[in-house]
Backbone bond lengths (Angstrom), bond angles and torsions (degrees), N, CA, C in turn:
res aa  C-N    CA-C-N  psi(-1)  N-CA   C-N-CA  omega(-1)  CA-C   N-CA-C  phi
1 M - - - 1.464 - - 1.527 110.00 -
2 I 1.325 116.41 128.76 1.461 121.27 178.32 1.522 108.99 -87.79
3 I 1.345 115.57 126.29 1.462 121.09 177.99 1.524 108.35 -112.14
4 N 1.306 117.39 126.29 1.456 121.48 -179.29 1.526 111.49 -72.79
5 K 1.328 115.45 149.21 1.460 120.29 171.09 1.528 109.39 -81.36
6 H 1.333 115.10 150.76 1.460 119.64 -179.99 1.529 110.41 -130.19
7 K 1.316 115.10 154.49 1.462 120.79 179.04 1.527 109.30 -78.98
8 V 1.323 115.68 121.24 1.461 122.19 -171.47 1.526 110.78 -116.67
9 F 1.315 115.50 131.79 1.460 122.58 170.77 1.524 107.43 -101.64
10 I 1.333 116.92 128.57 1.461 121.13 -178.77 1.525 109.11 -104.24
11 S 1.333 116.10 119.90 1.466 122.90 178.81 1.525 108.36 -105.20
12 Y 1.340 116.38 131.14 1.465 119.69 -175.40 1.528 109.68 -163.77
13 H 1.319 116.41 165.81 1.464 123.31 176.69 1.529 108.26 -84.67
14 H 1.314 116.00 110.22 1.463 120.94 -172.32 1.523 112.34 -59.80
15 A 1.300 118.44 -43.56 1.464 121.26 -174.33 1.524 112.50 -65.83
16 N 1.327 116.81 -39.48 1.470 120.84 -174.82 1.519 114.34 -95.70
17 D 1.330 116.82 -34.39 1.464 119.31 -163.60 1.530 114.28 -121.13
18 Q 1.324 116.45 17.89 1.468 120.28 179.36 1.530 111.35 -56.67
19 G 1.331 116.64 -39.91 1.461 120.70 -177.89 1.517 113.04 -59.54
20 Y 1.334 116.99 -36.16 1.465 119.86 179.80 1.526 111.36 -71.44
21 K 1.328 116.38 -37.04 1.464 117.96 175.93 1.525 110.20 -63.29
22 E 1.327 116.33 -44.48 1.460 119.84 179.84 1.528 111.18 -64.07
23 S 1.332 116.66 -37.58 1.471 120.06 177.44 1.528 110.64 -62.37
24 L 1.346 116.18 -40.43 1.464 120.70 179.34 1.527 110.43 -64.14
25 L 1.327 116.33 -44.49 1.462 120.28 179.88 1.527 111.44 -66.32
26 N 1.323 117.13 -41.10 1.463 120.68 179.19 1.524 111.22 -65.65
27 W 1.325 115.66 -39.00 1.465 120.45 178.24 1.521 110.32 -63.23
28 N 1.326 115.75 -42.21 1.461 120.74 176.39 1.528 110.23 -61.42
29 K 1.347 116.18 -44.31 1.464 120.98 179.45 1.530 111.12 -62.57
30 D 1.322 116.95 -42.07 1.460 121.31 179.68 1.524 112.31 -63.45
31 N 1.333 115.60 -22.49 1.460 121.18 177.66 1.530 111.14 -102.80
32 N 1.345 114.44 34.07 1.468 122.21 175.39 1.522 112.85 59.75
33 N 1.352 115.70 31.31 1.472 121.43 179.84 1.528 111.71 54.52
34 D 1.323 115.28 34.77 1.466 120.10 -174.88 1.525 112.91 -94.87
35 I 1.356 118.11 -8.42 1.468 119.77 -176.90 1.520 110.82 -83.71
36 F 1.330 116.45 -46.04 1.464 120.80 179.44 1.520 109.84 -158.31
37 I 1.327 115.77 167.06 1.464 122.77 174.39 1.522 107.13 -102.21
38 D 1.313 117.56 119.76 1.454 121.08 -176.89 1.527 110.42 -74.91
39 A 1.326 115.96 121.54 1.462 121.51 178.81 1.525 110.76 -120.55
40 S 1.329 116.90 23.82 1.461 121.13 -174.30 1.526 111.53 -80.56
41 V 1.318 115.65 139.12 1.461 123.09 172.52 1.522 107.77 -140.34
42 D 1.320 116.37 162.33 1.464 121.48 -178.18 1.525 110.19 -84.53
43 T 1.338 116.63 123.30 1.474 120.78 178.67 1.517 111.98 -96.65
44 G 1.324 117.57 11.93 1.463 120.53 -171.44 1.506 116.28 -73.58
45 D 1.346 118.26 -8.44 1.462 119.29 -177.06 1.525 112.97 -101.89
46 I 1.322 118.34 18.01 1.464 121.43 177.36 1.522 110.03 -76.25
47 D 1.320 116.16 137.84 1.466 121.65 178.30 1.532 109.25 -64.16
48 E 1.321 116.46 116.18 1.463 121.27 -175.86 1.522 113.17 -71.57
49 N 1.325 117.65 -12.09 1.462 120.87 -178.97 1.525 112.88 -87.93
50 L 1.314 116.86 -3.15 1.462 120.06 178.17 1.527 110.07 -69.59
51 P 1.339 117.96 152.82 1.472 120.69 175.22 1.533 110.95 -62.13
52 D 1.325 116.23 155.97 1.463 121.36 -177.94 1.524 112.41 -53.88
53 H 1.331 116.88 -45.63 1.463 118.94 -174.16 1.529 112.06 -67.88
54 I 1.336 116.85 -27.76 1.456 120.02 177.34 1.527 110.31 -75.35
55 I 1.341 116.58 -41.19 1.472 120.29 176.16 1.521 109.95 -59.73
56 R 1.324 115.78 -47.34 1.467 121.16 179.98 1.527 111.09 -59.14
57 Q 1.318 116.47 -44.78 1.465 120.93 -178.64 1.526 111.05 -66.04
58 K 1.349 116.39 -42.78 1.468 119.98 -179.47 1.525 111.37 -63.37
59 I 1.321 116.95 -44.28 1.467 119.50 -179.83 1.520 110.55 -65.24
60 R 1.343 116.62 -44.76 1.467 120.51 -177.77 1.529 110.75 -63.28
61 D 1.327 117.73 -45.10 1.460 120.91 -170.25 1.523 114.46 -95.73
62 E 1.351 117.75 -23.57 1.456 119.53 -177.30 1.521 112.82 -105.87
63 Y 1.320 118.02 -27.90 1.455 121.20 -174.73 1.531 111.51 -108.81
64 L 1.326 116.52 -54.02 1.463 118.47 177.46 1.527 110.70 -73.30
65 R 1.324 116.59 -33.95 1.452 124.02 178.61 1.524 112.81 43.29
66 D 1.335 115.95 -117.33 1.468 119.20 -174.06 1.522 113.15 -96.26
67 S 1.334 117.40 18.25 1.462 118.77 172.14 1.528 108.48 -67.77
68 T 1.329 115.93 149.55 1.462 119.89 -175.54 1.531 113.08 -121.13
69 V 1.328 116.31 -11.61 1.459 121.87 176.76 1.521 108.47 -135.15
70 T 1.329 115.81 132.89 1.457 120.91 173.28 1.523 108.59 -108.66
71 I 1.332 115.52 124.11 1.455 121.03 172.80 1.522 108.09 -97.20
72 L 1.313 116.22 121.83 1.460 121.59 177.37 1.524 108.83 -101.58
73 L 1.327 116.44 114.35 1.458 121.74 174.93 1.524 108.08 -87.43
74 V 1.320 116.90 119.40 1.464 121.16 -173.43 1.525 110.78 -106.03
75 G 1.327 114.93 115.74 1.452 122.24 171.89 1.515 110.11 -111.59
76 T 1.313 116.89 -164.37 1.466 120.60 -173.73 1.525 113.35 -73.41
77 E 1.338 119.03 -20.14 1.463 121.08 -177.64 1.528 113.41 -113.72
78 T 1.317 116.26 1.78 1.466 120.55 -174.12 1.523 112.60 -55.72
79 K 1.304 117.36 -45.91 1.466 120.47 -173.84 1.523 112.64 -67.84
80 N 1.321 117.71 -14.51 1.460 121.42 -177.22 1.523 113.62 -92.77
81 R 1.321 118.36 -4.96 1.460 121.78 -172.12 1.523 111.07 -95.89
82 K 1.319 115.55 125.12 1.465 120.40 -177.02 1.530 112.01 -66.26
83 H 1.343 117.60 -38.85 1.459 118.89 -178.52 1.529 111.85 -63.93
84 I 1.318 116.33 -34.33 1.465 119.06 177.36 1.518 110.32 -67.08
85 D 1.336 117.27 -41.27 1.462 120.01 176.52 1.523 110.56 -60.90
86 W 1.329 117.26 -40.26 1.462 120.55 177.65 1.527 110.44 -60.73
87 E 1.327 116.14 -42.05 1.466 120.00 -178.11 1.525 111.67 -68.84
88 I 1.336 116.89 -38.39 1.470 119.57 177.03 1.522 110.00 -65.06
89 F 1.335 115.49 -48.53 1.467 120.60 -179.79 1.521 110.22 -56.47
90 S 1.333 116.48 -47.51 1.464 120.97 -176.58 1.519 111.56 -68.68
91 S 1.325 117.21 -31.09 1.464 120.57 176.17 1.520 111.04 -66.00
92 M 1.321 116.05 -35.48 1.465 121.14 -178.32 1.528 112.43 -84.09
93 F 1.318 116.74 -12.34 1.461 121.66 -175.90 1.527 110.41 -80.84
94 D 1.315 115.97 132.24 1.461 122.01 179.85 1.518 108.88 -93.65
95 G 1.333 117.38 91.79 1.456 121.42 -175.61 1.514 112.88 -80.05
96 Q 1.320 116.41 168.90 1.458 121.17 179.05 1.522 111.31 -69.86
97 I 1.334 116.14 -36.26 1.460 120.54 -178.43 1.525 110.35 -93.04
98 N 1.318 116.22 -55.55 1.459 121.68 -178.36 1.522 109.53 -111.78
99 K 1.310 116.13 129.22 1.457 121.90 -171.93 1.525 111.83 -89.25
100 K 1.326 115.45 172.24 1.461 121.56 -177.89 1.519 111.51 -60.39
101 S 1.313 114.34 151.99 1.456 122.03 178.22 1.519 110.09 -105.42
102 G 1.325 115.63 162.26 1.447 120.18 166.03 1.523 108.84 -80.13
103 V 1.321 117.38 152.80 1.462 121.65 -177.77 1.529 109.78 -122.66
104 L 1.326 115.06 127.72 1.461 122.76 176.18 1.521 108.30 -120.00
105 V 1.327 117.21 127.58 1.461 122.48 -179.34 1.523 109.27 -103.62
106 I 1.336 115.54 130.11 1.464 120.94 175.29 1.524 108.39 -121.13
107 Q 1.320 116.49 115.39 1.462 121.23 178.08 1.531 109.89 -81.35
108 L 1.328 115.87 129.43 1.457 121.61 -176.99 1.532 110.88 -84.76
109 P 1.318 117.83 158.27 1.465 120.85 -178.97 1.518 114.11 -56.27
110 S 1.329 117.79 -27.86 1.472 120.47 -178.95 1.520 112.68 -61.63
111 T 1.335 117.96 -23.04 1.469 120.93 -179.34 1.524 111.86 -76.89
112 G 1.309 117.15 -21.67 1.464 120.56 -177.12 1.517 113.37 68.78
113 C 1.332 117.24 12.43 1.472 121.48 -176.56 1.527 110.34 -92.56
114 N 1.304 115.69 131.25 1.462 121.22 179.29 1.526 112.67 -115.69
115 T 1.322 117.20 7.39 1.460 120.91 179.22 1.525 109.63 -85.87
116 Y 1.330 116.24 164.68 1.458 119.89 -176.19 1.520 110.08 -157.57
117 T 1.325 114.67 161.25 1.464 122.38 176.73 1.516 108.38 -131.06
118 A 1.315 117.26 124.92 1.467 122.49 178.16 1.525 107.96 -105.67
119 A 1.328 116.07 97.02 1.466 120.57 -172.65 1.520 113.62 -85.68
120 H 1.332 117.31 -10.00 1.459 119.49 -170.32 1.521 114.00 -107.01
121 G 1.322 116.29 22.02 1.456 119.71 168.96 1.513 115.94 85.63
122 E 1.313 114.27 -161.55 1.464 121.81 -169.67 1.521 113.34 -64.93
123 E 1.308 117.58 -33.03 1.464 119.50 -179.45 1.523 111.06 -63.13
124 E 1.309 116.37 -43.74 1.465 120.72 177.21 1.523 111.12 -67.67
125 K 1.313 116.87 -44.13 1.462 120.62 -178.14 1.523 111.71 -61.11
126 S 1.318 116.67 -45.87 1.461 119.56 -176.82 1.525 112.06 -70.47
127 A 1.335 117.11 -31.44 1.459 120.22 -177.93 1.524 112.24 -79.18
128 L 1.332 116.70 -40.11 1.465 120.21 -174.42 1.521 112.91 -95.99
129 Y 1.344 116.29 -30.04 1.465 119.50 -173.27 1.527 111.20 -133.24
130 P 1.328 118.01 57.96 1.473 119.91 -176.15 1.518 113.39 -64.50
131 E 1.334 116.46 -19.49 1.463 119.62 -178.72 1.525 112.97 -82.39
132 V 1.321 118.62 -11.05 1.464 122.83 -177.61 1.527 109.68 -90.35
133 D 1.331 116.51 123.34 1.467 119.39 -178.92 1.524 113.63 -113.47
134 S 1.337 117.07 0.59 1.462 119.31 173.65 1.525 109.07 -146.45
135 W 1.319 115.26 142.40 1.463 121.91 -175.97 1.524 109.33 -126.20
136 I 1.333 115.91 150.09 1.456 120.92 176.63 1.525 109.76 -114.84
137 S 1.315 115.98 152.05 1.458 121.68 176.69 1.523 109.47 -104.61
138 I 1.316 115.74 138.07 1.464 121.77 179.03 1.519 108.27 -115.36
139 T 1.308 117.04 133.27 1.466 120.76 -177.51 1.527 113.03 -127.40
140 K 1.337 117.82 -6.49 1.461 120.70 -177.30 1.524 110.67 -103.65
141 K 1.317 114.64 138.52 1.461 120.65 -179.97 1.527 111.43 -59.69
142 S 1.310 117.25 -42.57 1.460 121.31 -178.46 1.531 111.10 -62.17
143 D 1.339 116.83 -34.70 1.459 119.76 178.34 1.520 111.19 -67.51
144 Y 1.325 116.04 -40.46 1.462 119.24 177.07 1.526 110.93 -65.22
145 E 1.317 116.58 -41.65 1.470 119.99 -179.42 1.523 111.49 -64.83
146 N 1.333 117.29 -36.43 1.460 120.54 176.49 1.526 111.59 -70.99
147 R 1.304 115.22 -36.76 1.462 121.31 -178.36 1.527 111.33 -72.07
148 Y 1.329 115.20 -37.88 1.466 121.89 -175.86 1.533 110.66 -127.08
149 P 1.328 118.34 73.81 1.466 120.73 -173.53 1.525 115.02 -66.21
150 Y 1.331 117.94 -15.82 1.466 119.86 -176.53 1.528 113.14 -107.45
151 L 1.324 117.62 2.46 1.456 119.20 179.54 1.520 111.68 -76.12
152 P 1.341 117.80 139.73 1.469 120.43 174.12 1.527 110.81 -58.50
153 Q 1.323 115.58 147.90 1.456 120.11 -177.84 1.525 111.99 -60.25
154 R 1.310 116.96 -32.94 1.470 119.71 179.95 1.533 110.85 -63.87
155 I 1.318 116.84 -34.89 1.464 120.07 176.23 1.529 110.11 -69.59
156 I 1.324 117.37 -44.17 1.475 121.05 177.63 1.529 110.21 -56.89
157 D 1.337 116.91 -45.69 1.462 121.08 179.85 1.530 111.07 -55.31
158 N 1.319 116.19 -38.92 1.461 119.81 -176.16 1.520 112.95 -84.60
159 L 1.319 117.87 -23.75 1.462 119.67 171.75 1.523 111.09 -64.71
160 L 1.326 115.93 -27.33 1.460 121.32 -179.65 1.524 113.38 -74.47
161 K 1.336 117.15 -15.62 1.456 120.53 -175.04 1.523 111.31 -90.34
162 S 1.312 115.76 130.38 1.468 120.52 -179.22 1.527 112.06 -72.25
163 D 1.343 116.75 -19.90 1.462 120.13 -179.25 1.528 112.35 -102.70
164 V 1.323 116.55 24.91 1.463 122.70 174.31 1.526 108.43 -128.86
165 K 1.318 116.52 135.33 1.466 121.57 179.33 1.524 109.55 -114.27
166 V 1.322 116.06 99.35 1.459 122.39 175.06 1.523 107.48 -124.77
167 S 1.310 116.14 115.54 1.462 119.80 177.73 1.519 110.26 -90.36
168 V 1.328 115.32 145.84 1.462 122.47 175.97 1.524 107.11 -120.22
169 A 1.322 116.06 117.22 1.463 121.25 179.95 1.523 109.21 -121.51
170 N 1.318 116.13 168.73 1.460 121.62 176.76 1.520 110.17 -104.32
171 W 1.312 114.92 149.87 1.461 121.84 -175.77 1.532 111.96 -51.28
172 H 1.321 117.57 -49.15 1.457 120.15 -174.84 1.529 111.97 -68.19
173 T 1.332 116.75 -32.06 1.464 119.63 177.04 1.515 111.11 -70.24
174 I 1.309 115.81 -46.88 1.467 120.76 -172.79 1.519 111.87 -73.38
175 T 1.338 116.92 -23.70 1.465 119.58 179.95 1.528 112.00 -102.48
176 A 1.310 117.04 15.39 1.466 120.64 178.44 1.524 111.44 -67.62
177 S 1.324 116.66 -30.27 1.459 120.41 176.21 1.523 108.61 -158.56
178 P 1.337 117.93 149.59 1.470 120.27 178.34 1.524 112.13 -58.86
179 D 1.329 116.01 -34.69 1.467 119.42 -176.81 1.527 111.79 -64.31
180 K 1.325 117.04 -34.30 1.466 119.99 -179.55 1.527 110.99 -65.98
181 L 1.329 116.03 -47.54 1.457 118.78 -179.89 1.516 111.18 -66.21
182 K 1.322 116.90 -43.04 1.462 119.69 -179.89 1.522 111.20 -61.15
183 L 1.325 117.05 -39.96 1.465 120.73 179.23 1.520 111.49 -64.40
184 V 1.330 117.51 -48.22 1.457 119.05 -175.83 1.527 111.09 -69.86
185 I 1.333 118.88 -29.55 1.465 120.90 172.09 1.527 109.65 -64.23
186 D 1.314 116.76 -43.14 1.469 120.67 179.72 1.525 111.34 -64.61
187 L 1.328 116.76 -42.46 1.465 120.02 177.94 1.528 111.15 -64.61
188 T 1.331 115.94 -37.22 1.467 120.21 177.21 1.518 110.46 -64.39
189 F 1.317 116.77 -41.92 1.467 121.65 176.58 1.531 110.80 -61.00
190 K 1.317 116.41 -47.96 1.467 120.41 -176.65 1.527 112.21 -65.82
191 G 1.332 117.41 -27.83 1.456 120.30 -177.55 1.509 114.99 -89.22
192 K 1.334 118.12 -5.27 1.470 119.88 -171.19 1.527 113.44 -67.80
193 E 1.323 117.60 -34.30 1.462 119.54 -175.53 1.527 111.96 -66.20
194 S 1.322 117.12 -29.56 1.464 120.19 -178.90 1.524 112.41 -86.80
195 C 1.339 117.39 -2.31 1.463 120.50 -178.92 1.528 111.40 -78.67
196 N 1.306 115.62 121.25 1.469 121.92 174.51 1.527 106.98 -105.48
197 Y 1.323 115.76 80.64 1.457 121.59 -170.94 1.526 113.39 -63.41
198 D 1.316 115.12 146.00 1.456 122.22 172.55 1.526 108.15 -87.36
199 L 1.331 116.30 110.56 1.460 122.14 179.78 1.524 111.15 -114.79
200 S 1.328 116.39 22.72 1.460 120.54 -174.28 1.534 112.87 -70.31
201 Q 1.310 117.42 -28.80 1.458 119.89 -178.76 1.525 110.46 -72.07
202 Q 1.323 116.60 134.29 1.459 121.57 178.83 1.520 110.73 -64.13
203 M 1.317 116.46 148.23 1.451 121.01 177.05 1.534 110.57 -64.82
204 K 1.324 116.05 142.28 1.460 120.59 178.51 1.527 110.12 -64.62
205 R 1.313 115.72 138.40 1.454 120.88 178.88 1.521 113.01 -109.62
206 A 1.337 115.99 -5.03 1.463 119.86 179.14 1.516 108.86 -154.65
207 N 1.322 116.77 150.71 1.455 120.32 173.14 1.519 108.58 -67.99
208 S 1.325 116.46 148.77 1.458 119.59 -178.26 1.520 110.86 -121.11
């Protein structure tokens, strides 16, 4: 089966998790850049005094541009960073020029979290978790927060929606082979059009 490459924007906490982003890019390079096309740029120089809708528009159209999948690398401080919230919000925003992206969450080893969510059905489950023969469904916000203590609230809000497909994987699982990451990026891309994201939460205005 031929799987297409997609343009990926990587969102992460620069101070803590730069090494993981570089590892992902190097791994892609070592595999002849066949896993994804890197479309990441630094959004840190945006004027913080701009209105929310202008920040959202600038990130979507000037920074994310024609990327179609956003990979969120989650470490221990990710959920507290305002720029990451801006990038998630803008990835989920369906702009006039650049449309919404699919979102894939990768939990880093620093979180100590070994739980996961396979939002894209049997193909993802069999490829990433062949040893799992029974799955549970979670519908309560508190259960998600206990399961994923380091996920940004905007991600939790969207995990709760039945019409949104956001998978949460762990670093060691997703980097076990290039084919696994390439597949889940492709599934994330294919599922983005049906995602009716919850954007009701206001954008963060300060780190917490």
